[in-house]
C-alpha positions in Angstrom: -16.8 -32.3 -4.5 -16.4 -30.0 -7.5 -13.2 -28.7 -8.0 -14.3 -24.8 -8.2 -15.9 -25.6 -5.1 -12.7 -26.9 -3.5 -10.9 -23.5 -4.9 -13.2 -21.4 -3.1 -12.8 -23.5 0.4 -9.5 -23.4 0.2 -9.6 -19.6 -0.7 -11.7 -19.1 2.4 -9.5 -21.3 4.5 -6.2 -19.8 3.7 -7.8 -16.3 4.8 -9.2 -17.4 8.1 -5.9 -19.2 9.1 -3.9 -16.0 7.9 -6.6 -13.8 10.6 -6.2 -16.1 13.1 -2.1 -16.0 12.5 -2.1 -12.1 12.2 -4.1 -11.3 15.6 -2.4 -14.0 17.6 -5.6 -15.6 18.3 -5.8 -16.9 21.8 -4.0 -13.5 22.7 -6.4 -11.4 21.2 -9.2 -13.4 22.7 -7.8 -12.2 26.0 -6.9 -8.9 24.9 -10.4 -8.1 24.0 -11.5 -9.8 27.5 -9.4 -7.0 28.8 -10.6 -4.1 26.7 -14.3 -5.0 27.6 -13.4 -4.8 31.2 -11.6 -1.4 30.6 -14.8 -0.2 28.9 -17.0 -0.9 32.2 -15.0 1.0 34.6 -16.5 4.3 35.2 -13.5 6.1 35.4 -12.4 5.4 31.5 -13.2 8.6 30.2 -11.3 10.8 32.8 -8.7 10.5 29.7 -10.5 10.6 26.9 -7.5 10.3 24.4 -6.9 7.2 26.5 -10.5 6.2 26.2 -10.8 6.9 22.6 -7.8 4.8 22.1 -9.3 1.8 24.0 -12.3 2.1 22.2 -10.7 2.3 19.1 -8.7 -1.2 19.3 -11.6 -2.6 21.0 -13.7 -2.3 18.3 -10.6 -3.2 15.7 -10.8 -6.2 17.5 -14.2 -7.5 17.7 -14.6 -6.9 13.7 -11.4 -9.1 13.0 -12.7 -11.7 15.6 -16.2 -11.5 15.1 -15.6 -11.6 10.7 -13.0 -14.5 11.3 -15.7 -16.5 13.0 -18.4 -15.4 10.9 -16.6 -16.8 7.6 -15.5 -20.2 9.4 -19.4 -20.9 10.5 -20.7 -19.9 7.0 -18.5 -22.3 5.3 -19.3 -24.9 7.7 -22.6 -24.2 6.9 -22.3 -23.9 3.4 -19.8 -27.3 3.2 -22.7 -29.0 4.9 -25.2 -28.2 2.7 -23.5 -28.6 -0.2 -22.4 -32.3 0.4 -26.5 -33.3 1.6 -26.9 -31.7 -2.1 -24.5 -34.4 -3.6 -25.5 -37.2 -1.3 -29.3 -36.7 -2.8 -28.2 -35.7 -6.4 -29.9 -32.3 -6.3 -27.6 -30.2 -8.8 -29.4 -26.8 -8.8 -29.0 -27.0 -5.1 -25.2 -27.7 -5.5 -24.9 -24.8 -8.3 -26.2 -22.7 -5.6 -24.1 -23.6 -2.9 -20.9 -23.3 -5.2 -22.0 -19.6 -6.1 -22.1 -19.2 -2.3 -19.0 -20.5 -1.8 -17.5 -17.9 -4.2 -19.3 -15.0 -2.5 -18.0 -16.0 0.9 -14.5 -16.6 -0.8 -15.1 -12.9 -2.0 -15.7 -11.5 1.0 -13.1 -13.5 3.1 -10.4 -11.6 1.1 -11.9 -8.2 1.6 -12.5 -9.0 5.4 -8.6 -10.4 5.2 -7.1 -7.5 3.9 -9.2 -5.1 6.4 -8.0 -6.7 9.3 -4.1 -6.5 8.0 -4.7 -2.7 7.9 -4.1 -2.7 12.1 -0.6 -1.5 11.9 0.1 1.8 13.7 -0.1 4.5 10.9 -2.0 2.3 8.7 -5.1 4.3 8.7 -2.9 7.7 7.8 -3.2 9.6 5.0 0.1 8.6 2.8 3.0 10.4 1.1 4.1 8.8 -2.5 7.4 9.5 -4.1 8.0 8.5 -7.5 11.0 9.1 -9.1 13.0 8.0 -12.0 15.9 6.0 -12.9 18.2 6.1 -15.3 17.9 6.6 -18.9 16.7 10.1 -19.7 13.5 10.1 -21.4 12.2 6.8 -21.3 12.4 6.6 -17.6 10.9 9.7 -16.7 8.0 8.9 -19.1 7.8 5.6 -17.3 8.0 7.5 -13.8 5.0 10.1 -15.1 3.3 6.8 -15.7 3.6 5.6 -11.9 2.6 8.6 -10.9 -0.6 8.5 -12.6 -1.4 4.9 -11.7 -1.3 5.7 -8.2 -3.4 8.9 -8.6 -5.7 6.4 -10.3 -5.8 3.8 -7.6 -6.5 6.7 -5.4 -9.5 7.6 -7.0 -11.2 4.3 -7.5 -11.0 4.3 -3.8 -12.5 7.7 -3.1 -9.4 9.6 -1.8 -8.4 12.6 -2.6 -4.9 13.3 -4.0 -2.6 16.8 -3.9 0.3 16.8 -6.0 2.9 18.2 -3.3 6.5 18.5 -5.7 6.9 18.0 -9.2 9.7 18.2 -11.6 8.6 17.9 -15.1 10.7 15.4 -17.6 13.3 17.2 -20.1 10.6 15.7 -23.0 8.1 13.7 -21.2 6.9 12.7 -18.1 8.4 13.7 -14.7 12.2 13.4 -12.5 10.3 13.1 -9.6 6.9 13.9 -7.7 5.0 13.7 -4.8 1.7 12.7 -4.1 -0.3 13.1 -0.4 -2.9 10.5 -0.8 -6.1 11.3 1.8 -8.0 8.7 2.8 -8.7 5.6 5.3 -5.9 3.5 4.9 -4.3 5.2 2.3 -0.9 4.4 3.7 -1.9 0.6 5.0 -2.8 -0.3 1.3 0.2 1.8 -0.4 3.0 0.6 2.2 3.7 -2.3 -0.2 4.2 -0.3 -3.1 7.3 0.9 -2.1 10.8 0.0 -4.4 11.9 -0.3 -7.9 9.5 -0.8 -10.8 10.5 -1.9 -14.3 8.9 -1.4 -17.4 9.6 -3.2 -20.8 7.9 -1.7 -23.9 8.7 -0.8 -27.8 9.7 2.9 -27.0 7.7 5.5 -28.3 10.6 7.7 -28.6 12.9 5.8 -30.2 12.9 6.2 -34.2 13.9 2.6 -34.4 11.1 1.2 -32.7 13.5 -1.3 -30.3 12.4 -2.3 -27.0 13.5 -0.7 -23.8 13.5 -1.5 -20.2 13.3 1.6 -17.8 13.5 1.5 -14.0 11.1 4.0 -11.6 11.4 3.8 -8.0 8.5 4.7 -5.3 8.7 5.5 -2.2 6.1 5.5 0.4 5.9 6.9 3.9 2.6 7.8 6.1 1.6 11.4 7.1 1.9 12.2 10.7 -0.1 13.9 13.2 -0.1 16.2 16.1 0.2 13.0 18.0 3.2 11.9 16.9 6.2 13.7 18.5 8.8 13.5 15.8 11.9 15.4 17.1 14.2 17.0 14.5 17.2 19.2 15.3 17.2 22.5 13.1 21.0 22.2 13.2 20.9 18.7 11.3 18.8 20.4 8.5 20.0 21.8 5.2 17.4 24.1 3.9 17.4 25.2 0.2 14.7 27.4 -1.4 14.5 27.6 -5.4 12.0 28.7 -7.7 9.0 26.3 -8.4 8.8 24.5 -11.9 5.6 23.5 -13.7 3.0 23.2 -16.8 3.4 26.7 -17.0 0.8 29.7 -16.9 -0.3 30.3 -13.2 1.4 27.4 -11.2 4.8 28.7 -12.1 6.2 31.0 -9.4 8.2 34.1 -10.2 10.0 34.3 -6.6 12.4 31.7 -4.9 9.5 29.8 -3.4 10.0 26.1 -3.7 11.5 25.0 -0.3 14.1 21.9 -0.3 15.2 20.0 3.2 18.1 17.6 3.7 18.0 15.9 6.9 21.9 15.2 7.0 22.4 12.2 9.2 20.1 10.5 7.8 20.4 12.0 3.8 16.7 12.2 3.7 15.4 14.9 1.3 12.1 16.4 1.1 10.9 19.0 -1.2 7.5 20.9 -1.6 6.9 23.7 -4.1 2.8 23.6 -4.3 2.4 26.9 -2.5 3.4 29.7 -3.6 4.3 31.0 0.3 8.2 29.9 1.0 6.9 29.8 4.7 3.9 27.2 3.8 6.2 25.1 1.7 8.6 25.1 4.4 5.9 23.9 6.9 4.7 21.3 4.3 8.7 20.6 3.7 8.4 20.0 7.3 5.8 17.5 7.9 7.1 15.3 5.1 10.5 15.2 6.6 8.6 14.1 10.1 6.4 11.3 7.7 9.8 9.6 6.3 12.1 9.8 9.9 8.4 7.7 11.4 8.5 5.6 8.5 12.0 4.7 9.2 11.1 4.3 12.9 8.5 1.6 11.8 10.4 0.2 9.1 13.2 -0.3 12.3 10.7 -1.8 14.9 9.3 -3.9 11.8 13.2 -5.4 11.5 13.5 -6.1 14.8 10.2 -7.7 15.7 10.6 -10.1 12.8 14.5 -10.3 11.1 13.4 -13.0 9.1 10.5 -11.6 7.4 10.6 -12.4 4.2 8.6 -9.9 2.5 11.3 -7.3 3.2 12.8 -5.9 0.0 15.6 -3.7 -0.4 14.8 -0.7 -1.8 17.6 -0.1 -4.7 18.5 -0.7 -8.5 18.3 -4.1 -9.1 15.9 -5.2 -6.7 12.6 -4.5 -8.6 9.3 -5.4 -6.6 7.0 -5.7 -9.9 7.7 -6.2 -13.9 5.4 -4.4 -16.4 5.8 -5.6 -19.9 3.6 -4.3 -22.7 5.5 -5.9 -25.7 5.8 -8.5 -26.9 3.5 -9.5 -25.1 1.3 -8.3 -21.9 2.0 -8.8 -18.0 2.6 -7.7 -14.8 4.4 -9.6 -12.2 5.0 -9.1 -8.7 8.5 -10.6 -8.1 7.6 -11.0 -4.1 4.2 -12.9 -4.6 4.3 -14.0 -8.0 1.2 -12.5 -8.5 0.2 -11.9 -12.4 -1.9 -10.0 -14.4 -2.3 -10.1 -18.5 -4.3 -6.6 -18.3 -1.3 -3.9 -17.9 -3.4 -1.2 -19.1 -5.8 -2.2 -15.9 -2.9 -2.1 -13.9 -1.5 1.2 -14.9 -5.2 2.3 -14.8 -5.1 2.0 -10.8 -6.5 -1.8 -10.8 -3.3 -2.5 -7.9 -5.8 -4.2 -5.2 -4.5 -7.6 -5.9 -1.1 -6.8 -5.7 -1.4 -5.1 -2.5 -3.4 -7.5 -0.7 -0.8 -10.4 -1.8 1.9 -8.4 -0.5 -0.3 -7.6 3.1 -0.5 -10.7 3.4 3.1 -11.5 2.9 4.4 -9.2 5.4 2.5 -11.8 8.0 3.4 -15.0 6.8 7.0 -14.1 5.8 6.7 -17.0 3.0 9.4 -16.5 0.6 8.1 -17.1 -2.9 10.7 -18.2 -5.7 9.7 -16.1 -8.4 11.5 -15.7 -12.0 11.7 -12.7 -13.4 10.2 -12.0 -17.0 12.1 -10.9 -20.2 
């Protein structure tokens, strides 16, 4: 068998094995039978919300189980066809079979990611908060590049991006910014991007053209809807107002309409300045706070469910999840999964799907990869 064919087969098998493991295959089949029985119950729609939940879970399981079975069947049929072609010396048919395996492997990767986006909040819109690290202009410029990277990723996927909060850098870039990404599975895809991102490049702000290392942190959390009840004690909040900052012109407010809320027990800080009304900014900031508290609860549950999950990454300086090297060579390397790209320009223009898919898979397998950082 050709080496390229075997590589495609290995990709497909890895995807189907991960899907079976993620679904807990035997449990998923039993659960689908239970859901099918519920759907046949005429009293199901007496509670419309519960019925919708049942139908949503049933559809998700049917799609994931069906996709896995279809991949396995098509793989077996294609391998059998290729073996017959090889036995008969039909090179043209072998080449066609290899092409079919490649297409099947690509589909397996897509189906795998789609099935992995089944978490409680994965379908929700997502906030993306970017903060520059120590280093002044260098880190602020880097944070601005990351803000653009996530906006471009969202645009590539037909999602809408709203700038919720923005604090410009002193000379370039941003000190911090918060984006709200609206689209299907926005949080599910973006959630693996939380962490510290490291940039190595020849500084455009250094007259001596020296190489600089800059850091910026990214925090991702889901937008919560009205169905999710998050209790917040007003006495535990510190609410500050300030004058909004911006690029100038009509977007700069002349009153203290921007709002910053600090949740004292957790020290979570959120802010909003994109509305002219202080009342609207406060409401948006409260939505962000609920989202942050909800995300913290999701993290707590995940940690309890799988304390040994090796995909967990500390969110703090010195724990970068990805390094981006622009000079003296070109490389982006994920420190959790080992996935690399030699086209950092494409990555910074939003080509992040490979990195996200690998990180999602790692959350299921819990397999730790020994990755050596780049210089």
